[in-house]
N, C-alpha and C positions, 0 to 999 in steps of 0.2 A: 504494500500500500504506500502511496506517495506521502511525503511529509506534510505536516500542517504547522505553519509558522505563525506565532503571535507577533504582531508589529506594534510596539508601543508608539503612540502618536505624539509628536511634538509640533504643535502649531505655533508658528513664530509671527508675532506682530509687535512692531516697535522694538525689536531686539529681545523680546521676552517670550516666555512659554505661556500661552494662553489657551482657553477653550471658548468657542462660541456656541450658542444654541441655534441649531438649524441654520448655521451660516450667517446669523444676524450679527453684524459688526457692532450693533448697539447693545448686545447681550454678551459681554465678555467677562471672563474670570481669569485673573492672572494667577498661575500656579507656581511659577518659578521665574525669578528675574534672570536666571542664567539657563538658557536652553542646553548649553553644553553640560552643565552639572546634571540636568535632568536626563540627558542621554547617557551619561556615565552611570547614573543610578540605575537606569533600566538595564544597561549592559551588565552591571554587577549582579543584578537579580536574575540573570539568565537570558535576557533578551538577545535573540540571535540576529535581529534585523531592526533597524530604526526607521520609522516613517516620519518624514519632515514635510510640513506644509508651510510655504511662504505666503501667509495670508495677505501681507502687503502687496506681494507680487501678483496674487490672484486678482486683486482689485485693480492694480496698476496695469496689468497686461504685460508685465516684464518682471523678471526676478529682481528683488530689492535687497534681500537679506543675505547677499553672497558671503559677507565676512563671517557671519554667524554659522552659515551652512558649511563653509570651508573649515571652520574651527571644529565643528562637530565631526565632519568626515575624517579629519586628521586626529581627533581626540579620542575616538573609540576604535576598537579592533574589529567590530562587526560591520557588515555592510550597511549603507544608508541609501534610502530612496527619497527623492524630493519631487514635489509638485508645487504648482502655483505660478501662473503667468508665463509659462514657457510657450513662446510663439515663433521663435526663430532658431535656425540651425546654429547660429553663433551663440545664443543663450544656452542651448543644449550642450554644445561643445565646451563652453566655459564651465558649466556646472560639473560635467563629467571630469574636466581637468582639475577641479577642486578636490577630487577624490570620491565623488558621489558614485555609487555603484549602478544606480538605476534612476532614470528620470521618468516623470509621469506627465503625459500629455492629456489635458482635459478639454477645455473650451476649444482649442485649436482642432481637435479631432472632428468637431462639427463645422467650425467656421473656415478652416483652411486645410482642406483634404490633401492638397498637393504637398504642403509642408509636412503633414502627418505621415504621408506615404514616403516622403524623402527621409524623414527621421527613422522610420522603421527600416527602410532600405539600407541606411548607413549604419545604424547602431543595433539593429536586431533586438536580441533579448535584453539589452540594457534599457529598453523602453517599455513602460507599462502604459496602458490606456486607461485613464480614469473616466468612468462613466457614472455620472451623478444623475439619478432619475427622480422625477416627481410625477407620481401617478403613471409610471411606465415610460415617460418621455424624458429625454435628456435635458438637463439644466446646464447652463453655461454662465461664465463670468462671475465666479464665486457664488453661484446659485441665485444670482440676481435676475436671471432671465431663463425662460423655459422655451425649448425649441419644439419643432413639430416632428422630430425624429424619434422613433421608438428605440429604446435601449438595446433590445435584442437584435434589431436590424442593423444598428451601428456595429455591434460586436461581430456579427457575421461578416459584414463587409470588411472590417479591419482585420479580422482573422485571415481572410483571404489575401490580404496585403502583407501578411507577415507578423501581425501582433500575436504574441505568445502569452501575455499576461494582461488581465483586466482587473481593475479595482472598481468594485461596484458599491455605490452608496445609495441607499434609499433615504432621501433627504428628510422625509417625514419621521424617520426613526432617529436621526442624528442628534446626539446630545440630550435625548428625551428619556433615556434609561428605560426603554420599553421593549428591548429585545430586537434582534435583527429580523429582517424579512427573508427568512430562509427559503421560502418557496420561490421568490423572485431571484435570489442568488443562485440557487440550483438550476433554475430555468435558464438563466443567462449562461451558465457554464455548459449546460447541455446544448444550447442553441449555437454557441460559438465553437464548442469542441476544444476550448483552451482553459488554462488555469484562471480561476477567479478568486480574488482576495476580497473578502467581505469587509465592509466598512459601514459604520453607523448603527447605533442601537445596542451594541454588545454591552450587557449590563451586569451579568453574573457569570460565574464559571460554567454553569450549565449551558449557557448560550454558546460558549466555545466548544463544549463537548458535542452539542447538537450539530454545530457546523463541521467539526472535524469528523463527525460520522459520515459526512458526505464527501470525504476525500476521493472516494472512488468515482464520484460524479464530476470531479474537477475543482472542488473547493479546496484551495491550497493554503488558506490562511485567513487571518482576521486582523484588522487594524483596531486597536483598542485605545481610547483616549480617556474620556471622563471617568469611566469605571476604575481605571488604574489610579487616577489622581484622587478620587474620593475614597479609595480603598475597598470598594465593593467587589473588586477582583484583585487578588494577590497574585502577582505574576509567577513567583516561584511555585506556588501551589497549583496554579492553572497549568503550568508546563508539566508538572509531575503527573497530574491527572490525565492530561492528554497523552502522555507517554504510556501510562498504564492502560489507557483505552486501546492504544495501537497494539 
């Protein structure tokens, strides 16, 4: 059975580690003044991969927190993936040059297909496609806008263009501590035939166990944010229980 990875999430805004509710920039909680210290803490607890979001970049349409991202990539021994505002090949090349292992293309996957296909063609599995959906339709620009493209259709199209990994977020579940939309996550994995990382709504360890039970369907991991910061999920305990389940 394939592996299942827990990705501790570090959302960066104004150089700090924060969390938003449903992507609302007016509903922010600061969890750590130092994203690097947060990353080191998750690594020390067994985190095998760190998930970074440049919230300022997502809003600006270009990466903003390069200095912080580079410091994290160099400051931990585990791989780091980054999303938020990536719209050009130069931006992608620059972030990968900072030591980032994988970049996440979100809004551009809808708005600039030529760029997305060029990135996939150039960097292959170092690129993940972030699909954020509201009622089954892809949302863009930091969730501020909703497109007319269905999430599963986008995944199928980009899988055909070389995408190997998708990060799927059901916006209605994000930051609400209500559990992930497992049905939609599994459906996307089956539709695309690729690995899907779940994001949004993971609240308790049982959510992770339920998701990891679908490894055979292509669910390869879960991004966990608020639940780790509030302590409703203890990372070391969750990793142990997933290992026992396997």
